[in-house]
C-alpha positions as CSV (number, residue, x, y, z in Angstrom):
1,M,9.5,29.6,89.3
2,R,11.3,29.9,85.9
3,F,11.4,33.1,83.8
4,P,11.5,32.9,80.0
5,S,14.9,33.5,78.4
6,A,15.7,36.8,76.7
7,R,15.7,35.0,73.3
8,A,12.2,33.7,73.8
9,A,10.9,37.1,74.9
10,L,12.6,38.7,71.9
11,A,11.1,36.1,69.5
12,A,7.6,36.5,71.1
13,S,7.8,40.3,70.7
14,L,8.9,40.0,67.1
15,V,6.0,37.7,66.3
16,A,3.5,40.0,68.1
17,G,4.9,43.0,66.2
18,V,4.5,41.2,62.8
19,L,0.9,40.2,63.6
20,V,0.0,43.7,64.8
21,G,1.7,45.3,61.8
22,G,-0.4,43.2,59.4
23,C,-3.5,44.8,60.8
24,A,-2.3,48.4,60.2
25,P,-4.1,50.1,57.4
26,L,-2.2,50.8,54.2
27,R,-3.0,54.2,52.7
28,S,-2.3,55.3,49.2
29,H,-2.8,58.3,47.0
30,Q,-3.2,58.0,43.2
31,G,-3.4,60.7,40.6
32,Y,-3.2,64.4,40.7
33,V,-2.2,66.3,43.9
34,I,-4.9,69.0,44.2
35,D,-4.0,72.5,45.3
36,A,-7.3,74.3,46.0
37,D,-5.8,77.7,45.4
38,L,-4.5,76.8,42.0
39,V,-7.8,75.1,40.9
40,N,-9.7,78.2,42.1
41,S,-7.5,80.5,40.1
42,V,-8.7,78.9,36.8
43,Q,-11.7,81.0,35.6
44,P,-14.2,80.3,32.8
45,G,-14.0,82.8,29.9
46,V,-10.5,84.0,31.1
47,D,-8.2,81.1,30.9
48,T,-7.2,79.0,27.8
49,R,-5.7,75.5,27.4
50,Q,-2.2,76.9,27.6
51,S,-2.8,78.9,30.8
52,V,-4.6,75.9,32.4
53,Q,-1.6,73.6,31.6
54,Q,0.8,76.2,33.0
55,V,-1.2,76.5,36.3
56,L,-2.4,72.9,36.8
57,G,0.0,70.8,34.6
58,K,-1.0,68.1,32.2
59,P,-4.4,66.5,32.9
60,S,-4.9,63.0,34.2
61,I,-7.2,62.3,31.2
62,A,-8.0,64.3,28.1
63,G,-11.5,63.6,26.7
64,Q,-11.8,63.0,23.0
65,F,-15.4,62.0,22.5
66,A,-17.0,65.3,21.8
67,P,-16.4,66.3,18.2
68,G,-17.0,69.9,17.4
69,T,-16.2,71.0,20.9
70,G,-12.9,71.9,22.5
71,G,-12.9,68.8,24.6
72,D,-12.6,68.2,28.3
73,W,-9.6,67.7,30.6
74,Y,-10.0,65.7,33.8
75,Y,-7.8,66.0,36.9
76,I,-8.4,63.0,39.2
77,A,-7.2,62.4,42.8
78,R,-8.0,59.2,44.7
79,D,-7.2,58.1,48.2
80,S,-7.5,54.4,49.0
81,R,-7.0,52.2,52.1
82,N,-6.7,48.5,52.7
83,Y,-5.7,46.1,55.4
84,G,-3.1,43.4,54.7
85,F,-3.8,41.6,51.4
86,Q,-7.3,42.9,50.9
87,T,-8.4,44.8,47.8
88,P,-7.9,48.5,48.3
89,R,-11.2,50.5,48.8
90,V,-11.6,54.0,47.7
91,K,-12.1,56.4,50.7
92,S,-12.2,59.7,48.8
93,Q,-12.0,60.9,45.2
94,I,-12.0,64.3,43.7
95,T,-12.5,64.8,39.9
96,I,-12.1,68.2,38.3
97,Q,-13.5,68.5,34.8
98,I,-12.5,71.5,32.7
99,S,-14.4,72.0,29.5
100,F,-13.1,74.0,26.5
101,D,-14.8,75.6,23.5
102,P,-13.4,75.0,20.0
103,A,-11.2,78.1,20.3
104,G,-9.5,76.6,23.4
105,N,-11.1,78.9,26.1
106,V,-12.3,77.5,29.4
107,T,-16.1,77.3,29.4
108,T,-17.0,75.3,32.6
109,I,-15.3,73.8,35.6
110,R,-17.1,70.9,37.4
111,R,-16.1,69.1,40.5
112,G,-17.1,65.5,41.4
113,D,-16.5,63.3,44.4
114,I,-16.6,59.7,45.4
115,E,-20.3,59.3,44.5
116,Q,-19.2,59.2,40.8
117,V,-17.1,56.1,41.3
118,A,-18.7,53.2,39.5
119,S,-18.7,49.9,41.3
120,I,-18.3,47.0,39.0
121,T,-18.4,43.3,39.7
122,P,-16.3,41.1,37.3
123,Y,-18.0,38.0,35.9
124,G,-16.3,35.0,37.5
125,K,-12.7,34.2,36.6
126,T,-13.1,34.2,32.9
127,T,-14.4,36.6,30.3
128,P,-17.5,35.2,28.5
129,T,-16.9,35.0,24.8
130,L,-18.9,33.8,21.8
131,G,-17.8,30.8,19.9
132,R,-16.5,27.3,20.5
133,Q,-15.7,26.2,24.0
134,R,-12.3,24.6,24.2
135,G,-11.2,22.1,26.8
136,F,-7.9,21.4,28.4
137,F,-6.7,18.9,25.7
138,Q,-7.8,21.1,22.8
139,D,-5.7,24.0,24.3
140,L,-2.7,21.7,24.9
141,F,-2.7,19.8,21.6
142,G,-4.8,22.0,19.3
143,N,-1.9,23.4,17.3
144,I,-0.2,20.1,16.5
145,G,0.1,19.8,12.7
146,T,-0.7,23.4,11.9
147,V,2.9,24.8,11.8
148,G,4.0,25.0,8.1
149,A,0.6,23.7,6.8
150,A,-0.4,24.8,3.3
151,G,-2.1,28.2,3.4
152,A,-1.0,28.8,7.0
153,G,1.6,31.4,5.9
154,G,4.3,29.4,7.6
155,G,7.5,28.0,6.2
156,G,5.7,25.9,3.6
157,G,5.9,26.4,-0.2
158,G,6.9,29.5,-2.1
159,N,4.8,32.5,-3.1
160,R,2.5,31.9,-6.1
161,D,3.0,35.3,-7.6
162,T,6.8,34.9,-8.1
163,P,8.2,32.6,-10.8
């Protein structure tokens, strides 16, 4: 009976290690690192924009769509996981929304979780647009003859306003 050589055993163990390693989950964290004690220290009616920024730092997103109000700051933390080359899937998300009045004082603090994550499905491989459909040859040869054409603003004739 013949036993495999040490090289063959090493090669087999390396291949097995790579295959098993491809099945290990890849975990990632994106965004703000939330410290519950710091977030709980922010109080409505007591803190201002300046004190919130000193305690929590700059927000992930600053809302600008509420004219006449002080605006909102969002602190977002997301944990994702995927296997191999799959698209990452969100496992948990925490969103902290801090609203301000026009004077810059904190009015409300809201917390959200993964249920607020919107699931979108892109439409195919191209974005639908209105207008003319161009084929391969129109894309490839469509600009021939337009460089320097009159009225194209290229290197053609001079400016009409100057003598």
